N, C-alpha and C positions, 0 to 999 in steps of 0.2 A: 576390532573387526566388526562386531555386531552393529556398532553405531554407523559404520560406513555402509553396511548393507541396508540399513533402515533409515537413512538420512532423509528420505523423501516422505516418510510417514509423519503424521502430525505429532507435535511434541507431547500432547496430552491425549489420553484415551477417553473415549466416551463411556461414562459410567453406566448409563442406562442403555443396554443393547436393544431393548424392545422399542425404543423411540426411533422412528425412521428419520433419515436426514432431511426429508422434505418437511416433516412436522417441526423439527428443530429450526429449519430455515424460516418457516412461516412465523414461528414464535419469536425468533430473533428480529425479523422485519417489523413485527408489531411492537416489539420493545423499542426499536429504534424510532418508530413513529411516535410512541408515547414520550420518549425522552426529548425529542425535538419539539413536541407540543408544549411540554413543561418548560423547556428552556425559553421558548418564544413567549409564553405567558409570564414567566418570571421577569423577563426584561421589560415587559409592559407595566408590571406592578399594579395590576387591576384590583387586587384585594385591598390595598391601602386607600384607594380612592373610590371604592364602591359606594360608601355611605356618606361621602362628603357633600356638603351643601354650601355653595358660595354666596348665598343670599337669595333675595326675591328675584323673580324673573322680570323682564321688561314689561309684560302685561300687568303684573301686580304693581310695578312702579307707576304706570300710568293711572291706575285706579287710585293710588295713594297721593297722586300729585295735587289733588284738590284740597288735601288737608293743610291746615295753616303752617305746620312745620315742614311741609314738603316731604318727599320720599325719604325713607330710612336708608342711611348709608352705613355700611359695615366698615369699620376702621380697625378691625382686629387682625392680628397676624396669624401665622400658621400655628402658633403656640396653643391657640384655643382648641385645636383639633388633636393635640397630643394624647388626650384622654381616650380617643377612639382607637389608638394603637394597642395591640395585645400586650398585657402586662407580663412582666417577668416574674415567674413563680419562684418560691423558695427552693424547689427541687432543681430548677434551672441554675439558680445561683450556686447551690451546693455542687452541682455537676461542673460548673465553670471553675470553681475553686479546686475541685479534685483534678481537673485536667491541668490547671496551672501547677499544682503540686507535682504531678507526674512529669511535666516538662522540666521542672527544676531538678527532680531526681535523675531524669535522663541526662541532663547536662552535667550534673555532678559525676554520674557514672562514666560518661564519655571522657571527662577530664582524667579520671583514674585509669582508664583503659589504654592499652598500647595500640599502635596503628595495626599491628598484626591481629590483635584480638577483636578489633572493631572494624567491620566491613559493611559499608552501606551499599545498597543496591542502586545501580544507576537508574536515573529517571527515564532513560531511553531503553531500558530492558523490556523486551516483549511488546514493543510498540508497533511492530509491523502487522498488517492485516494478513494473517497466515491462513492459507486456504486448506480446506479438508479435501481428502481424496474423494472424488465423486463416487457416490454410492450407486453401484450397479448390481441389482438383486438377482436378476434372472440368470440361472446357470445354463439353460438351453437357449443360447443366443441364435440358434438356427431355426427355432420354431417360428412359424409365420402366423400363429393364431392371434386374433385381437386381444384375447385374455392375457396372453403372455406379454404383449407389448404394453398393456395397461399397467402391469406390475413389474416393469423392468427397472424401476428406481430412478429413471431420468426425470427431470423436472417437467411438469405438465405444461408450463408456459415457456418452454425452451425456445420457441420460435419468436416470441414477442417480448419477453421480460428479461432478457439476458444480454450481456456484452461479452464478446470473445476476445481474448488476447493471445495472439499467436504470430510467429513462433516465439516461445519463451526461451531465452538463451540459457546455456549452461553457465552456472556461476554461483556466487555466494550472496545470499540475501543480506541486505544491510540498509541502514539509514544514512543519508547524506544530510548533515546538519551544518548550516552556514551561519556564521556569526558576523557581526559588523567588523569591517576593517577600515582603517583610516585611508588607505589607498587601494587601488585595484590589484596590487601586486603582492601585498602581504598575505600570508597563509590565513585563510578564513573558513576552510571546509574540512570537516571531520567525517570519516566513515566509521559507523558504529555497528557492531554485530547485532543480529536480529534478536537473539535470545537473551544475552547478558548485557547488551548495550555498551560493551567495551570498545575502545578505539582499535581499529584494525591497522592503522598506520598513522604516522605523524600528520599534523595539519598541512594542507597544501593549498595553493591559490587556485581559484576558479572564477569563471565569469558569472556565477550564480549570485543573485542579490542577497543581501543580509536578511536574517530572520526568515530563512527558507528551510523547509524540511521535506526531503524527497524519499520515497520508497524506491530503492534501487537494487540492481543485481550487478555485483562486481564480476566482470568477465573472468573466466577461469584462466585466460591468457593475458590478463591486463598488463603484466610486465612487458609483454612483447608488442601489444597493440594499443595500450593506453585507453581502453574502452570501459566506460561505466554506463550500463544500461539503466535508463530511468523507467520504472514500472508505473509509479503512481505519485501524486503530489498530495502532501498533507497540509503544508503551509507555504505561502508565497508572499514574501515581503511583509510578514507579520499577519497576513490575512488567512483565516482558517478556511482552507478549501476542502478539508476533509468532511465538512458538514454538507457538501454538495453531492448530487447524485453521480453515479459512475460515469456515464457518457460525458457529462460536463467536466468532470475532473480530467479525463483523458484529453478532451478538446483543449482545456486550459493548459495542460502539460505541453502538448504539441505546439500550441500557439506561442506560449511564453519561451519555450526553448528555441524556437525558430527566430525569435527576436534578439537573442543573445549574440554578442560578438564571439568569434572563435576564441577559445581559451588559449592563453599564451603557451607555447611549447615549453617543455621542461628545459631549463638552462643547462643541465648536465645530464648525461646519460652514463649509466654504469656499463663498462665494457666487461664482457665475460669471455672466457676462453672458448674458442670454437672447437666443437667436437662433432662426431658423427651423429650423436643423439640430437643435435640442434637442427638437423635438416628439416624436421617436421614443423618448425616454428613458422607462424604466418608472416613474420618479418625476419630480417637478419638477426639470428639469435645472439650475435655478439653485442647487441645493444638492448638495453632494458629501460623502460620508463620508470622513473622514481615514483610517480603517482599518475593516476588516470587523468587525462586531459581532454577526452572526447566523450561528450554526452550524447547518447543514442536512445531515443524513445522506443519502447517496445510497441510494435504495431497493434492497434485495436480495431475491432470490426463490430458494427452494430447490426449487421444482417446475419442473424443466427437461424435462418430458416433451415429446415432439414436438408433441402437440396444444396444450399450454399455450404452448409457444414460438410456434406458428403463430397462435393466437387472441389471446394476451394480451401476451406479452413483446415480440415484434417490433413490434406496433402501439405499445406504450409507448415503445420506442426511437425511433420516428418522431415522437412527439407531444411538445409542450411541457408544462411542469409549472408549476402555480400554487403559489407559496411565500409564506406570510405573513411580512411584514416589520414590525418594530416601529420606528416613527419616534421620533426624539428629541422631548422635550416642547416644545422651542422651535419645532419644525416642525409638531407636531400641534396645539398650543394656539394658536399665533400670538402675535405681539408687537405687532400693530397697524401695523407699518411695512411689512410685505410684504402686497400686496393679495391674494395667493393662499394665504397661510398657513392661513387658517381653513377652506379648502376640504378640506384633507387630514385624514382621520381618523387615530387613533393606530395603526391596523393597516392595511396594504395588502397585496393579493395581487399579487405580482410574477410575471410570466411568465418562465420560464427555458427556453431552447431546449435541445433534445437534440442530442448529438453522436454517439450510437450506443449500443452495449451492450458489456459486458465479461463474460467467462466465466472463472471460477476453478475449478481442480481442488479438490473439496470437502475432501480429506484433506491438501492441501498447506499448508505453513506459509509465513509471509511471508519472502521473501528479496530482498535488494537487487539492483538491476541488471535487465537484460532477461532475462525468464524465459519458457520455453514453458509454464509452469504457469498462466499467465494469457493469455487470448486476447482480442484487441480486434477488434470488428466495427463500423467507423464507418458512418454513413449515406452519406457521400461523402468522397472525398479525391482530390487531383490527383496524377498521376504522369506521367512522361515516356515517350512511346511510342517506337517504333523510328525515327520521323522526327525525333525531338528536340523535338517540341511537347508541351505539357501535355494530358493526357487525364483526363477526369473519370471516376473509378471509383465504382461503387455496390455495395460489398460486402454491405450489408444486404439489398438486393434479391436478390443471388445466394444469400445464406444462406437467405432465405425460400424460394426456389425449390427448393433442395436439401432443406430440411425438408419442403416439400410433396411432393416426389418420394418421400422416405422414407415419408411417410404413405400415399401412394397404393399403394406396393408392400407395405406392412405387412399381414399377414393380419388381416382383420376391422376394419381401420381405417375410420373415418368422418370425412370432412372437412366443415368448415363451408363451405357454398356461399353466396357473396354473391349475393343476389337483387336 
């Protein structure tokens, strides 16, 4: 029960409570820049060629051309420059031998261990970029003093350096991993859980290209509507898109998903008994999709000005969204046996509930695990108060009041007044 009440909280707690989220965010961004620079320099291998000399220049060759033997021609191979490479020390050799011995012992140990005793962690475990709850420090959200607004915990560059994703649908965070398939019909897509990386369902066919990894949200009613929401793109056709900035990743996601052919409808639908509890289903509750077949990108917005947040994005995060769903032909056309089959058209608008909004640092790249470079503002969530009982928090309402206060104290700001 406690896990259900706190499922929106980050999986890990911040050990240093005195370090603000903004400080950790700047540190994480600088660390990303450093890693990208090191990766770029390592691909160029400048250190190996810094002191190499390929011979005399053309000017020196012209000066030596008057000599009876003519210019000097270097006929040596690259082996002559092997002495310029760093030598392997005895400590490195000993370390390599030690690692080899450990690997051998590990293999021998695995041979003697049973399957139940030996469990390897999946390589897809904790690979999603999981957002932290946005830090909002000021308790007096109704204060209109500039000092209070300067210490409210919101990012200072909120209007220019962020990308907003809203509305974020209700569902289960997961990774969609696509492998190569000999034809377009064979199952090639696996959904893996965010934290443990375990498969959530058997493989199923999709129109996604092989060697693609997507950050997704499995709709909470996917069995009724077949929807898989695509939040971010990590890899596409073997190309690492996660190293790109946020706005480009979202643009790439929308562009490439729009180019895909519609996924084939499931060949078989599981019929369930109709009851009074099934009346709330977005589709006919007697039919269930065996796997998701509709890829829906979560909308993103690059205009994060205070006025646009207040008038457009925050209301979007509170409202539901209508998504068109393509029904299988057997459900759309009817086979004469089901009395309600002919009532359903080929396309239906399914209502998807919103869970809140996400904020991403615009110049940040995708990184696995919990990161301060992405902030989560849910509509509501439950937390334990000082008395030990569950308390309903409304971070989106608090965020809206802080945005409204910033607009009120901004010079020349004009607010939309609800009449």
